[in-house]
KEDRENVO-883430 format. One record per residue: residue number from 1; residue in one letter; y, x, z of N, C-alpha, C in turn. Coordinates in steps of 0.1 Angstrom, whole numbers. Layout:
N
REC  num  residu   n.c2   n.c1   n.c3  ca.c2  ca.c1  ca.c3   c.c2   c.c1   c.c3
REC  NUM       A      Y      X      Z      Y      X      Z      Y      X      Z
...
END
This chain:
434
REC  num  residu   n.c2   n.c1   n.c3  ca.c2  ca.c1  ca.c3   c.c2   c.c1   c.c3
REC    1       M    -12      8      0      0      0      0     12      9      0
REC    2       E     22      5     -8     34     13     -9     42     12      4
REC    3       E     45     23     11     51     22     24     66     20     23
REC    4       I     71     12     31     85     10     32     90     20     42
REC    5       S     98     29     38    103     40     47    111     35     58
REC    6       A    111     43     69    119     39     81    133     45     80
REC    7       D    140     42     69    154     48     68    164     40     76
REC    8       T    175     46     78    186     41     86    191     28     81
REC    9       N    193     27     68    198     15     62    189      3     64
REC   10       L    176      6     63    167     -5     65    166     -9     80
REC   11       D    167      0     89    168     -3    103    180    -12    105
REC   12       M    192     -9     99    203    -17    100    201    -31     94
REC   13       E    193    -31     83    190    -44     76    182    -53     85
REC   14       I    172    -47     92    164    -54    102    173    -60    113
REC   15       E    182    -52    118    190    -57    129    199    -68    124
REC   16       N    205    -67    111    213    -77    106    205    -90    104
REC   17       V    193    -89     99    185   -101     97    181   -107    111
REC   18       A    177    -98    120    172   -103    133    183   -110    141
REC   19       N    196   -105    139    207   -111    147    214   -122    141
REC   20       K    210   -126    128    218   -136    121    217   -150    128
REC   21       N    205   -155    131    203   -168    136    210   -178    127
REC   22       V    220   -185    132    227   -195    123    240   -188    118
REC   23       L    243   -176    121    257   -171    120    261   -166    106
REC   24       Y    252   -159     99    258   -151     88    257   -158     75
REC   25       Y    253   -170     74    254   -178     62    268   -185     62
REC   26       T    274   -185     50    286   -192     48    285   -201     35
REC   27       D    293   -211     35    292   -221     24    298   -214     11
REC   28       R    304   -203     12    310   -196      0    299   -187     -7
REC   29       M    287   -186     -1    277   -178     -7    272   -184    -20
REC   30       S    269   -176    -30    262   -180    -42    247   -182    -39
REC   31       I    241   -189    -49    226   -190    -48    219   -176    -48
REC   32       D    225   -167    -56    219   -153    -57    221   -146    -43
REC   33       D    232   -149    -36    234   -143    -23    223   -148    -13
REC   34       I    221   -161    -14    211   -167     -5    197   -161     -8
REC   35       F    193   -159    -20    180   -154    -23    179   -139    -20
REC   36       D    191   -132    -20    191   -118    -15    188   -118      0
REC   37       I    193   -128      7    190   -129     22    175   -131     24
REC   38       Y    169   -140     16    155   -142     17    147   -129     14
REC   39       R    152   -121      4    145   -109      1    146    -99     13
REC   40       K    158    -98     19    159    -90     31    151    -94     42
REC   41       E    149   -107     44    140   -112     55    126   -107     52
REC   42       R    121   -109     40    107   -105     37    106    -90     39
REC   43       R    115    -82     34    114    -68     34    115    -63     49
REC   44       A    123    -69     57    124    -65     71    111    -68     79
REC   45       I    104    -80     76     92    -83     82     81    -73     78
REC   46       L     80    -70     65     70    -60     60     73    -46     66
REC   47       K     85    -43     69     88    -30     74     83    -29     89
REC   48       V     84    -40     96     79    -40    110     64    -39    110
REC   49       I     58    -47    101     43    -47    100     38    -33     98
REC   50       Q     44    -26     89     39    -13     85     43     -1     94
REC   51       N     55     -2    100     60      9    108     60      7    123
REC   52       N     60     -6    127     61     -8    142     53    -21    145
REC   53       P     40    -22    142     33    -35    143     31    -40    157
REC   54       T     31    -30    167     29    -35    181     42    -43    186
REC   55       E     53    -42    178     65    -50    182     66    -63    174
REC   56       L     56    -67    167     57    -79    159     61    -91    167
REC   57       Q     55    -93    178     59   -105    186     74   -105    189
REC   58       N     80    -94    192     94    -94    195    102    -97    182
REC   59       Y     97    -93    171    105    -95    159    102   -108    151
REC   60       L     92   -116    156     89   -129    150     93   -140    159
REC   61       S     98   -137    171    102   -148    180    113   -142    189
REC   62       G    120   -150    197    130   -145    206    143   -142    200
REC   63       T    151   -134    207    164   -131    202    165   -122    190
REC   64       K    154   -114    187    154   -105    176    146   -111    164
REC   65       S    144   -123    164    135   -129    154    140   -127    140
REC   66       L    130   -123    132    133   -122    117    131   -135    110
REC   67       I    126   -145    117    124   -158    112    135   -167    118
REC   68       S    143   -173    109    154   -182    114    149   -194    122
REC   69       R    155   -196    134    151   -207    142    163   -213    149
REC   70       D    163   -227    149    174   -234    156    167   -246    162
REC   71       D    166   -246    175    159   -256    183    167   -269    185
REC   72       S    180   -268    182    189   -279    185    195   -285    173
REC   73       C    190   -282    161    195   -287    148    192   -302    148
REC   74       P    202   -310    143    200   -325    141    190   -328    130
REC   75       S    186   -318    123    175   -319    112    179   -330    102
REC   76       L    192   -329     97    197   -339     88    190   -338     75
REC   77       I    185   -327     71    178   -325     58    163   -329     59
REC   78       F    156   -324     69    142   -325     70    137   -337     78
REC   79       N    145   -341     87    141   -353     96    152   -363     97
REC   80       P    156   -369     86    167   -378     86    166   -390     95
REC   81       N    154   -393     99    152   -405    108    150   -400    122
REC   82       E    152   -387    125    150   -382    139    162   -375    143
REC   83       P    174   -381    145    186   -373    149    184   -368    163
REC   84       N    190   -357    166    190   -352    179    199   -359    189
REC   85       P    194   -367    198    203   -375    207    212   -367    216
REC   86       H    208   -354    218    216   -346    227    228   -338    220
REC   87       L    229   -340    207    239   -333    199    249   -343    193
REC   88       K    261   -342    197    271   -352    193    280   -347    181
REC   89       I    279   -334    178    287   -330    166    279   -329    154
REC   90       N    285   -330    142    278   -330    130    276   -315    126
REC   91       R    264   -310    128    261   -296    126    247   -295    120
REC   92       Q    245   -285    111    232   -282    105    228   -268    108
REC   93       C    215   -265    109    211   -252    111    213   -244     98
REC   94       Y    210   -231     98    212   -222     87    205   -227     75
REC   95       H    192   -230     76    185   -234     64    188   -248     59
REC   96       C    191   -257     68    195   -271     64    208   -270     56
REC   97       R    217   -261     60    230   -260     53    228   -254     39
REC   98       I    219   -244     38    216   -239     24    209   -250     16
REC   99       L    199   -256     21    191   -265     13    198   -278     10
REC  100       S    208   -282     18    216   -294     14    223   -292      1
REC  101       R    225   -280     -3    231   -277    -17    220   -278    -28
REC  102       L    208   -279    -24    197   -279    -34    189   -292    -34
REC  103       Y    190   -300    -23    182   -311    -21    190   -322    -14
REC  104       N    188   -335    -18    196   -345    -12    192   -350      2
REC  105       G    180   -345      6    175   -349     20    172   -363     22
REC  106       S    169   -370     11    166   -385     13    152   -387     18
REC  107       D    143   -377     17    129   -379     21    124   -369     31
REC  108       E    116   -373     40    109   -363     49     99   -355     40
REC  109       I     95   -343     45     85   -335     38     71   -339     43
REC  110       Y     64   -346     35     50   -350     39     41   -344     29
REC  111       G     28   -344     32     17   -341     23     19   -328     15
REC  112       N     22   -329      2     23   -318     -7     37   -312     -8
REC  113       G     46   -316      1     59   -310      2     68   -316     -8
REC  114       I     81   -310     -9     91   -315    -19     93   -303    -28
REC  115       S     97   -307    -41    100   -297    -51    115   -296    -54
REC  116       I    120   -284    -56    134   -282    -60    134   -273    -72
REC  117       I    143   -277    -82    145   -268    -94    158   -262    -93
REC  118       L    159   -249    -93    172   -241    -92    179   -243   -105
REC  119       E    192   -246   -103    201   -248   -115    211   -237   -118
REC  120       H    211   -227   -109    221   -217   -111    215   -203   -107
REC  121       G    222   -192   -111    218   -179   -106    207   -173   -114
REC  122       I    203   -161   -109    192   -153   -115    179   -161   -115
REC  123       E    177   -169   -105    164   -177   -104    165   -190   -111
REC  124       K    175   -192   -119    177   -205   -126    165   -209   -134
REC  125       G    161   -222   -132    150   -227   -138    137   -227   -130
REC  126       N    136   -218   -120    124   -217   -112    123   -229   -103
REC  127       K    111   -232   -100    108   -244    -91    104   -238    -78
REC  128       L    109   -244    -67    105   -241    -54     98   -253    -47
REC  129       K     90   -250    -37     84   -261    -30     85   -258    -15
REC  130       I     88   -268     -7     90   -266      7     79   -275     14
REC  131       Y     71   -268     23     61   -274     30     63   -274     45
REC  132       K     59   -284     51     60   -285     66     46   -280     71
REC  133       C     47   -271     81     34   -264     86     30   -272     99
REC  134       P     17   -275    100     12   -282    112     11   -273    123
REC  135       N     15   -277    135     13   -270    148     17   -255    147
REC  136       P     29   -252    143     33   -238    143     35   -232    157
REC  137       N     30   -220    158     30   -214    171     29   -199    169
REC  138       I     40   -191    171     40   -177    168     34   -170    180
REC  139       S     22   -164    178     15   -156    188     10   -143    182
REC  140       V     14   -132    187      9   -119    182      5   -110    194
REC  141       K     -7   -105    194    -12    -98    205    -20    -85    201
REC  142       V    -17    -74    206    -25    -62    204    -38    -63    212
REC  143       N    -49    -61    205    -62    -63    211    -69    -49    211
REC  144       Y    -70    -43    222    -77    -30    223    -92    -31    224
REC  145       L    -97    -43    226   -112    -45    227   -118    -46    213
REC  146       S   -111    -49    202   -117    -50    189   -123    -37    185
REC  147       S   -116    -25    187   -122    -12    183   -134     -9    191
REC  148       M   -134    -14    204   -146    -12    212   -158    -20    207
REC  149       L   -154    -32    202   -165    -41    197   -171    -35    185
REC  150       L   -163    -29    176   -168    -23    164   -177    -11    167
REC  151       K   -173     -3    177   -181      9    181   -194      4    187
REC  152       K   -194     -7    194   -207    -12    199   -216    -17    187
REC  153       M   -210    -23    177   -217    -27    166   -224    -16    159
REC  154       L   -216     -5    157   -221      7    150   -232     14    158
REC  155       R   -232     13    171   -243     18    179   -256     10    178
REC  156       I   -254     -3    178   -266    -12    177   -271    -13    163
REC  157       E   -262    -15    153   -266    -16    139   -266     -2    133
REC  158       T   -276      6    135   -276     20    132   -276     22    117
REC  159       D   -280     12    109   -280     14     94   -268      7     87
REC  160       L   -258      2     95   -247     -5     90   -239      3     80
REC  161       L   -236     16     83   -228     24     75   -234     27     61
REC  162       T   -248     25     60   -254     27     47   -249     16     38
REC  163       C   -246      4     43   -241     -7     35   -226     -7     33
REC  164       E   -219     -4     44   -205     -4     44   -199      9     51
REC  165       P   -199     20     44   -195     33     50   -180     33     54
REC  166       I   -172     24     48   -158     23     52   -155     20     67
REC  167       L   -165     14     73   -163      9     87   -162     21     96
REC  168       S   -167     33     92   -166     45    101   -151     48    103
REC  169       N   -142     44     94   -128     48     95   -120     37    103
REC  170       M   -127     27    108   -119     16    114   -120     15    129
REC  171       T   -127     25    135   -129     24    150   -116     27    157
REC  172       D   -107     34    151    -94     39    158    -82     31    153
REC  173       L    -84     20    146    -72     12    142    -66      5    154
REC  174       T    -53      1    152    -47     -8    161    -49    -22    156
REC  175       Y    -56    -30    164    -60    -44    160    -50    -54    166
REC  176       I    -44    -62    157    -34    -72    161    -39    -86    158
REC  177       G    -41    -94    168    -45   -108    165    -33   -117    165
REC  178       T    -33   -127    156    -22   -136    155    -28   -151    155
REC  179       D    -19   -160    157    -23   -174    155    -24   -178    141
REC  180       F    -29   -190    138    -33   -194    124    -20   -194    115
REC  181       F     -9   -199    120      3   -200    112      9   -186    109
REC  182       T     10   -178    119     15   -165    117      6   -156    108
REC  183       N     -7   -158    110    -16   -150    101    -14   -154     87
REC  184       G    -13   -167     83    -11   -171     69      2   -165     64
REC  185       L     13   -165     72     26   -160     67     25   -145     64
REC  186       L     20   -137     74     20   -123     72     11   -119     61
REC  187       V     -1   -125     60    -11   -121     50     -5   -124     36
REC  188       S      2   -136     35      8   -139     22     19   -129     18
REC  189       L     27   -125     27     37   -115     24     31   -102     20
REC  190       L     20    -98     27     14    -85     24      7    -86     10
REC  191       L      0    -97      7     -7    -98     -6      3    -98    -18
REC  192       D     15   -105    -16     25   -104    -26     28    -90    -29
REC  193       Q     30    -82    -19     34    -68    -21     23    -60    -27
REC  194       I     10    -62    -23     -1    -55    -28     -3    -58    -43
REC  195       F     -3    -71    -46     -6    -75    -60      5    -70    -69
REC  196       D     18    -70    -64     29    -65    -72     26    -51    -77
REC  197       Q     20    -43    -69     18    -29    -72      8    -28    -84
REC  198       Y     -1    -37    -85    -11    -37    -96     -7    -46   -107
REC  199       E      6    -51   -107     11    -60   -117      2    -72   -119
REC  200       R     -2    -77   -108    -11    -89   -107     -4   -100    -99
REC  201       S     -8   -112   -101     -2   -123    -92    -13   -133    -89
REC  202       Y    -18   -133    -77    -29   -142    -73    -24   -151    -62
REC  203       T    -12   -150    -58     -6   -159    -47      7   -165    -52
REC  204       S     11   -176    -46     24   -182    -49     34   -176    -39
REC  205       R     44   -169    -44     53   -161    -36     60   -169    -25
REC  206       I     60   -165    -13     68   -171     -2     82   -165     -3
REC  207       Y     92   -174     -4    106   -170     -3    111   -168     11
REC  208       T    108   -178     19    113   -177     33    105   -187     42
REC  209       T    106   -185     55    100   -193     65    110   -196     76
REC  210       F    111   -208     81    121   -210     91    116   -222    100
REC  211       F    122   -222    112    120   -233    122    133   -242    123
REC  212       C    131   -254    121    142   -264    123    137   -274    134
REC  213       R    144   -273    145    139   -279    157    125   -275    160
REC  214       D    116   -284    162    102   -279    167     92   -278    155
REC  215       K     97   -278    143     88   -278    131     91   -265    123
REC  216       A     80   -260    117     82   -248    108     80   -253     94
REC  217       Y     88   -246     85     87   -249     71     85   -236     63
REC  218       V     79   -236     52     77   -225     43     82   -229     29
REC  219       M     90   -220     23     95   -222      9     88   -213      0
REC  220       K     81   -218     -9     72   -210    -19     76   -213    -33
REC  221       K     72   -204    -42     74   -207    -56     64   -218    -60
REC  222       D     69   -228    -67     61   -239    -71     56   -237    -85
REC  223       E     43   -235    -86     37   -231    -99     27   -242   -104
REC  224       S     29   -254    -98     20   -266   -103      6   -262   -102
REC  225       V      1   -257    -91    -13   -252    -89    -21   -264    -86
REC  226       N    -33   -265    -92    -43   -275    -89    -56   -268    -84
REC  227       T    -62   -274    -74    -75   -269    -70    -86   -270    -80
REC  228       I    -95   -261    -80   -106   -262    -90   -114   -275    -88
REC  229       I   -114   -280    -76   -122   -293    -73   -116   -304    -81
REC  230       D   -102   -304    -83    -95   -316    -89    -93   -314   -104
REC  231       L    -97   -303   -110    -94   -300   -124   -105   -306   -133
REC  232       D   -101   -310   -145   -110   -313   -156   -114   -300   -162
REC  233       L   -127   -297   -161   -132   -284   -165   -138   -284   -179
REC  234       S   -135   -294   -187   -142   -295   -200   -138   -284   -209
REC  235       N   -126   -279   -208   -122   -267   -217   -119   -255   -208
REC  236       F   -126   -254   -197   -123   -243   -187   -132   -231   -190
REC  237       D   -126   -219   -190   -134   -207   -193   -138   -201   -179
REC  238       M   -150   -204   -175   -155   -200   -162   -156   -184   -161
REC  239       K   -160   -178   -172   -161   -164   -172   -148   -156   -169
REC  240       I   -137   -161   -176   -124   -155   -173   -120   -157   -159
REC  241       F   -122   -169   -154   -119   -172   -140   -126   -163   -130
REC  242       L   -140   -162   -132   -148   -154   -123   -144   -139   -124
REC  243       T   -140   -135   -136   -136   -121   -137   -123   -118   -129
REC  244       S   -113   -128   -130   -101   -127   -122   -104   -126   -107
REC  245       L   -114   -135   -103   -118   -136    -89   -123   -122    -84
REC  246       S   -132   -116    -92   -138   -103    -88   -128    -92    -89
REC  247       E   -119    -92    -99   -109    -82   -100   -100    -83    -88
REC  248       S    -96    -94    -83    -87    -96    -72    -94    -91    -59
REC  249       L   -107    -94    -57   -114    -89    -46   -117    -74    -46
REC  250       N   -118    -69    -58   -119    -54    -60   -107    -47    -55
REC  251       I    -95    -53    -58    -82    -47    -52    -82    -49    -37
REC  252       L    -86    -60    -32    -85    -63    -18    -95    -55    -10
REC  253       K   -105    -50    -16   -115    -42     -9   -109    -30     -3
REC  254       N    -98    -25    -10    -91    -13     -5    -84    -15      8
REC  255       Y    -83    -28     12    -77    -31     25    -86    -38     34
REC  256       E    -99    -37     31   -110    -43     40   -106    -58     42
REC  257       F   -102    -64     31    -97    -78     33   -109    -88     34
REC  258       T   -107    -97     43   -117   -108     44   -110   -121     45
REC  259       F   -114   -131     37   -108   -144     37   -112   -153     49
REC  260       G   -103   -162     53   -107   -171     64   -117   -181     60
REC  261       N   -115   -186     47   -125   -197     43   -128   -195     28
REC  262       P   -136   -185     25   -139   -181     11   -148   -191      4
REC  263       T   -142   -203      0   -149   -213     -7   -140   -219    -18
REC  264       I   -146   -228    -26   -139   -234    -37   -126   -241    -32
REC  265       D   -125   -244    -19   -114   -252    -14   -101   -244    -15
REC  266       I   -102   -230    -15    -89   -222    -16    -87   -216    -30
REC  267       L    -94   -221    -40    -93   -215    -53    -85   -225    -62
REC  268       G    -74   -220    -68    -66   -229    -76    -63   -223    -90
REC  269       L    -57   -231    -99    -53   -226   -112    -39   -231   -114
REC  270       T    -31   -222   -120    -17   -226   -124    -19   -234   -138
REC  271       S     -8   -239   -142     -8   -247   -155    -11   -238   -167
REC  272       N     -9   -225   -166    -13   -216   -177    -26   -209   -174
REC  273       G    -34   -214   -164    -48   -209   -162    -49   -197   -154
REC  274       Q    -39   -193   -146    -40   -181   -137    -46   -185   -123
REC  275       L    -54   -176   -118    -60   -178   -105    -50   -177    -94
REC  276       R    -51   -186    -84    -42   -186    -73    -51   -189    -60
REC  277       F    -49   -180    -50    -55   -183    -37    -46   -193    -29
REC  278       L    -51   -204    -26    -42   -215    -20    -40   -214     -5
REC  279       K    -50   -209      2    -49   -209     17    -54   -196     22
REC  280       L    -45   -189     29    -48   -175     33    -49   -174     48
REC  281       S    -46   -184     55    -47   -184     70    -61   -182     74
REC  282       G    -63   -174     85    -76   -170     89    -82   -157     84
REC  283       S    -74   -150     76    -78   -138     69    -76   -126     78
REC  284       G    -82   -115     73    -80   -102     80    -77    -91     70
REC  285       I    -68    -82     73    -64    -72     64    -60    -59     71
REC  286       T    -64    -47     65    -60    -34     71    -48    -29     64
REC  287       I    -39    -24     71    -26    -19     65    -25     -4     68
REC  288       D    -24      4     57    -21     18     57    -31     26     65
REC  289       K    -44     21     66    -54     27     74    -51     29     88
REC  290       K    -41     21     93    -37     23    107    -38     10    115
REC  291       T    -36     -1    109    -34    -14    116    -43    -25    109
REC  292       R    -49    -33    117    -56    -44    112    -50    -57    118
REC  293       L    -46    -66    109    -41    -80    113    -53    -89    111
REC  294       Y    -54    -98    120    -65   -108    119    -61   -121    126
REC  295       Y    -68   -132    123    -66   -144    130    -75   -144    143
REC  296       H    -68   -144    154    -75   -144    167    -79   -158    172
REC  297       R    -92   -161    169    -96   -174    172   -106   -175    184
REC  298       H   -115   -165    184   -126   -166    194   -124   -155    205
REC  299       D   -128   -159    217   -128   -150    228   -137   -137    225
REC  300       I   -131   -126    225   -138   -114    221   -149   -111    231
REC  301       N   -148   -115    243   -159   -112    253   -172   -120    248
REC  302       F   -170   -132    242   -181   -139    237   -189   -130    227
REC  303       C   -182   -123    218   -188   -115    208   -195   -103    215
REC  304       F   -189    -97    225   -196    -86    233   -209    -91    239
REC  305       D   -209   -103    244   -221   -108    251   -232   -111    241
REC  306       R   -228   -115    229   -239   -119    219   -245   -107    212
REC  307       I   -238    -96    211   -243    -84    204   -251    -75    214
REC  308       I   -263    -79    215   -272    -72    224   -285    -66    216
REC  309       S   -286    -71    204   -297    -66    195   -292    -67    181
REC  310       P   -298    -60    171   -294    -60    157   -294    -75    152
REC  311       M   -283    -78    145   -281    -91    139   -286    -92    125
REC  312       F   -287    -81    118   -292    -81    105   -300    -68    102
REC  313       E   -307    -68     91   -315    -56     87   -310    -51     74
REC  314       I   -311    -38     72   -308    -32     59   -321    -29     52
REC  315       I   -321    -32     39   -333    -30     31   -330    -22     19
REC  316       N   -337    -11     17   -336     -2      5   -346     -6     -5
REC  317       Q   -342    -10    -17   -351    -15    -27   -350     -6    -39
REC  318       K   -362      0    -42   -363     10    -53   -363      2    -67
REC  319       K   -355      6    -76   -355      0    -90   -364      8    -99
REC  320       K   -366      2   -111   -375      8   -120   -371     22   -125
REC  321       D   -358     24   -125   -352     37   -129   -352     48   -118
REC  322       G   -357     44   -107   -358     53    -95   -347     53    -86
REC  323       T   -336     46    -90   -324     45    -81   -327     35    -70
REC  324       I   -318     35    -60   -320     26    -48   -309     15    -48
REC  325       D   -313      3    -46   -303     -8    -43   -304    -10    -28
REC  326       V   -292    -11    -22   -292    -14     -8   -288    -29     -5
REC  327       W   -297    -36      2   -295    -50      5   -294    -52     20
REC  328       Y   -290    -63     25   -290    -67     39   -295    -81     41
REC  329       R   -299    -85     53   -304    -98     55   -302   -102     69
REC  330       F   -297   -114     71   -296   -120     85   -308   -128     87
REC  331       P   -316   -125     97   -329   -131     99   -328   -146    104
REC  332       S   -316   -150    110   -315   -163    115   -301   -168    113
REC  333       G   -299   -181    112   -286   -187    111   -277   -185    123
REC  334       D   -283   -184    135   -275   -182    147   -269   -168    147
REC  335       K   -276   -158    142   -271   -145    141   -260   -144    131
REC  336       L   -261   -151    120   -251   -151    110   -238   -158    115
REC  337       L   -240   -169    122   -228   -176    127   -221   -166    137
REC  338       T   -228   -159    145   -222   -149    154   -214   -139    146
REC  339       Y   -220   -134    135   -212   -125    127   -199   -131    121
REC  340       L   -200   -143    117   -188   -150    111   -177   -150    122
REC  341       K   -181   -152    134   -171   -152    145   -165   -138    147
REC  342       L   -172   -128    144   -167   -114    145   -154   -112    137
REC  343       S   -153   -118    126   -141   -116    117   -129   -121    124
REC  344       H   -131   -131    133   -119   -136    141   -118   -129    154
REC  345       A   -125   -118    156   -122   -108    166   -117    -95    160
REC  346       G   -115    -95    147   -109    -84    141   -118    -75    133
REC  347       V   -131    -77    134   -141    -68    129   -147    -73    116
REC  348       P   -144    -67    105   -150    -71     92   -163    -63     90
REC  349       M   -174    -70     87   -187    -63     85   -190    -60     71
REC  350       F   -189    -70     62   -193    -68     48   -182    -72     38
REC  351       P   -170    -66     38   -159    -70     29   -163    -68     15
REC  352       S   -173    -60     12   -176    -57     -2   -185    -68     -8
REC  353       S   -190    -77      0   -200    -86     -5   -200   -101      0
REC  354       L   -198   -103     13   -200   -116     18   -190   -127     13
REC  355       D   -178   -123     11   -168   -133      5   -172   -137     -9
REC  356       I   -176   -127    -17   -179   -131    -31   -192   -139    -32
REC  357       Y   -201   -137    -23   -213   -145    -22   -209   -159    -18
REC  358       S   -200   -161     -8   -195   -174     -4   -188   -181    -15
REC  359       F   -179   -174    -23   -172   -181    -34   -182   -186    -44
REC  360       W   -192   -178    -48   -201   -182    -58   -210   -193    -54
REC  361       I   -215   -193    -41   -223   -203    -36   -215   -217    -36
REC  362       S   -203   -216    -31   -194   -228    -31   -192   -234    -45
REC  363       L   -190   -225    -55   -188   -229    -69   -201   -236    -74
REC  364       M   -212   -230    -70   -225   -236    -75   -228   -249    -68
REC  365       S   -221   -252    -57   -223   -265    -50   -215   -276    -56
REC  366       H   -206   -272    -65   -197   -282    -72   -203   -285    -86
REC  367       E   -206   -297    -88   -214   -301   -100   -208   -296   -113
REC  368       N   -195   -297   -116   -189   -293   -128   -189   -278   -129
REC  369       C   -186   -271   -118   -186   -256   -118   -200   -251   -121
REC  370       R   -209   -257   -114   -223   -253   -116   -227   -254   -131
REC  371       S   -223   -265   -137   -227   -267   -151   -221   -256   -160
REC  372       K   -208   -252   -157   -201   -242   -165   -209   -228   -163
REC  373       I   -214   -226   -151   -221   -213   -149   -235   -213   -156
REC  374       V   -242   -224   -154   -255   -225   -160   -255   -225   -175
REC  375       E   -245   -230   -181   -245   -231   -196   -241   -218   -203
REC  376       N   -236   -208   -194   -232   -195   -200   -243   -185   -197
REC  377       P   -249   -179   -207   -261   -170   -205   -257   -158   -196
REC  378       K   -245   -153   -198   -242   -141   -189   -240   -145   -175
REC  379       L   -233   -157   -172   -230   -161   -159   -243   -165   -151
REC  380       I   -252   -172   -158   -264   -176   -151   -273   -164   -148
REC  381       S   -272   -154   -157   -280   -141   -155   -274   -134   -142
REC  382       I   -261   -134   -141   -255   -127   -129   -259   -135   -117
REC  383       W   -258   -148   -117   -262   -156   -105   -276   -153   -101
REC  384       E   -285   -153   -110   -299   -150   -107   -302   -136   -102
REC  385       S   -294   -126   -107   -295   -112   -103   -289   -110    -89
REC  386       L   -281   -119    -84   -275   -117    -71   -286   -118    -60
REC  387       W   -297   -124    -64   -308   -127    -54   -321   -120    -58
REC  388       C   -329   -117    -48   -342   -112    -51   -350   -124    -57
REC  389       Y   -359   -121    -66   -366   -132    -73   -372   -142    -63
REC  390       S   -378   -137    -53   -385   -145    -43   -376   -155    -35
REC  391       D   -362   -151    -35   -353   -159    -28   -345   -170    -36
REC  392       L   -345   -167    -49   -336   -175    -58   -339   -190    -57
REC  393       E   -351   -194    -58   -355   -209    -58   -351   -215    -44
REC  394       K   -353   -207    -34   -349   -212    -20   -334   -214    -19
REC  395       V   -326   -205    -24   -312   -206    -24   -307   -218    -32
REC  396       N   -312   -220    -44   -308   -231    -52   -312   -245    -45
REC  397       R   -323   -245    -39   -328   -257    -32   -319   -260    -20
REC  398       R   -315   -250    -13   -306   -252     -1   -292   -257     -5
REC  399       I   -287   -251    -16   -274   -256    -21   -275   -270    -25
REC  400       A   -285   -274    -32   -286   -288    -36   -287   -298    -24
REC  401       K   -294   -293    -14   -295   -301     -2   -282   -302      6
REC  402       E   -274   -292      6   -262   -291     14   -251   -300      7
REC  403       G   -250   -300     -6   -239   -307    -13   -227   -298    -14
REC  404       L   -215   -304    -17   -203   -296    -19   -200   -289     -6
REC  405       I   -198   -276     -8   -195   -267      4   -180   -262      3
REC  406       T   -172   -267     12   -158   -263     13   -155   -257     26
REC  407       D   -165   -254     35   -163   -248     48   -172   -236     49
REC  408       V   -167   -224     52   -175   -212     52   -186   -213     62
REC  409       S   -185   -221     73   -195   -222     83   -208   -227     77
REC  410       K   -207   -235     66   -219   -240     59   -227   -230     51
REC  411       I   -220   -218     49   -227   -208     41   -239   -202     49
REC  412       S   -238   -203     62   -250   -198     70   -262   -206     67
REC  413       N   -261   -219     63   -272   -227     60   -279   -223     47
REC  414       I   -272   -215     39   -277   -211     26   -283   -197     27
REC  415       I   -277   -188     34   -281   -174     32   -288   -168     44
REC  416       H   -291   -175     54   -299   -169     65   -313   -166     60
REC  417       G   -318   -155     63   -331   -151     59   -332   -146     44
REC  418       I   -320   -145     37   -320   -142     23   -314   -128     21
REC  419       K   -320   -120     12   -315   -107     10   -302   -108      2
REC  420       L   -292    -99      6   -279    -99     -1   -275    -85     -5
REC  421       R   -269    -84    -17   -265    -71    -22   -253    -65    -14
REC  422       C   -254    -52     -9   -243    -46     -3   -231    -45    -12
REC  423       N   -233    -42    -25   -222    -40    -34   -220    -52    -44
REC  424       A   -222    -64    -38   -222    -76    -47   -210    -77    -56
REC  425       N   -198    -75    -51   -186    -77    -59   -186    -67    -71
REC  426       N   -189    -54    -68   -189    -44    -78   -200    -47    -89
REC  427       F   -211    -52    -84   -222    -56    -93   -218    -67   -102
REC  428       I   -211    -77    -97   -206    -89   -105   -196    -84   -115
REC  429       L   -186    -76   -110   -175    -72   -119   -180    -64   -130
REC  430       E   -189    -54   -127   -194    -46   -138   -202    -54   -148
REC  431       S   -209    -64   -143   -217    -73   -152   -208    -81   -161
REC  432       L   -197    -86   -155   -188    -94   -163   -181    -87   -174
REC  433       L   -178    -74   -171   -170    -66   -180   -179    -58   -190
REC  434       R   -192    -59   -188   -201    -52   -197   -202    -58   -211
END
């Protein structure tokens, strides 16, 4: 990841953003000035993540907050039917004042949010969408037990590094757990930056996030994205889509990235057929080989108590050409579910394989997607090669019994007791490009 240097000007920029609250916006600002403020907000948050992550809590809430917050705003734009009874003057918070120039405020933001088309400035013609976030709660905690948990895993799972050698470099990271809302925000900002370096776009860019009274809002680029589940797939090129999926995961492997819910539910397409990841909350990511951000959901002591014997086995399988394929297998569903909880304690076990298996299984559980895979000789060949021959029929039968899979916890019902490739994503990508 391109590092944002700790220069004096940027330090001043962080202080300026952090101290603004309602104060530094004026009605004389142009739309370009406003979006320059948004850019500075994003850049300041990324700088703190990369250079001073243990101070994230201080910079995301409280007096130094890089996220605009006004707990006493009358919410005239976003909650027109909920005036603040304690405020007698006609006042709007920083973001309400900005957005009143873009939006008439006649409707509350429900469901899929509201859309705005910019009519002036450099961003002219771009569409934005504002979403209300459920149950926002900024919580950031440094967790020193996560590295201890990984070290315990490596002692018990003596063959683990054969499958995922990168884990040996993760025992001394700083692990930072966040709530669901904050995790989604920070991961989205980081992925925007990462994909920009590869001249790729797999996420809808976040412009800004803010709190208006007790509610949080996110302003994103509106790309008219539809979920794969809702699309008419009659003219859909599944091979191109799956290639984009594996290429994106191949980039993210450099950051030991793990998705919160790697299923069809988070896969979308823009109007011009580009892959978009729709929901990133619950994910984990390593930054600059120093810090790991993750969604802190489970009591880490629970994970310590459950890891008392090997949860999976490593299998070396000799091929006809004499080379070795390395596979792994969870002998029971309970052990696999315990593993899935480990990712919410900061510890990624199989970033090179488990997410791509989950995506493919979920796609195969959707009738129209399955048809697109089965009717393509290359894709069905890849699907069959992902499994040992003796497991393939069992996997297909379990998927048919389970029905549509949109929750990663259901994946355990499919793959427990099944051999999985350690290098699954590389195998898929090489096969697609061959």
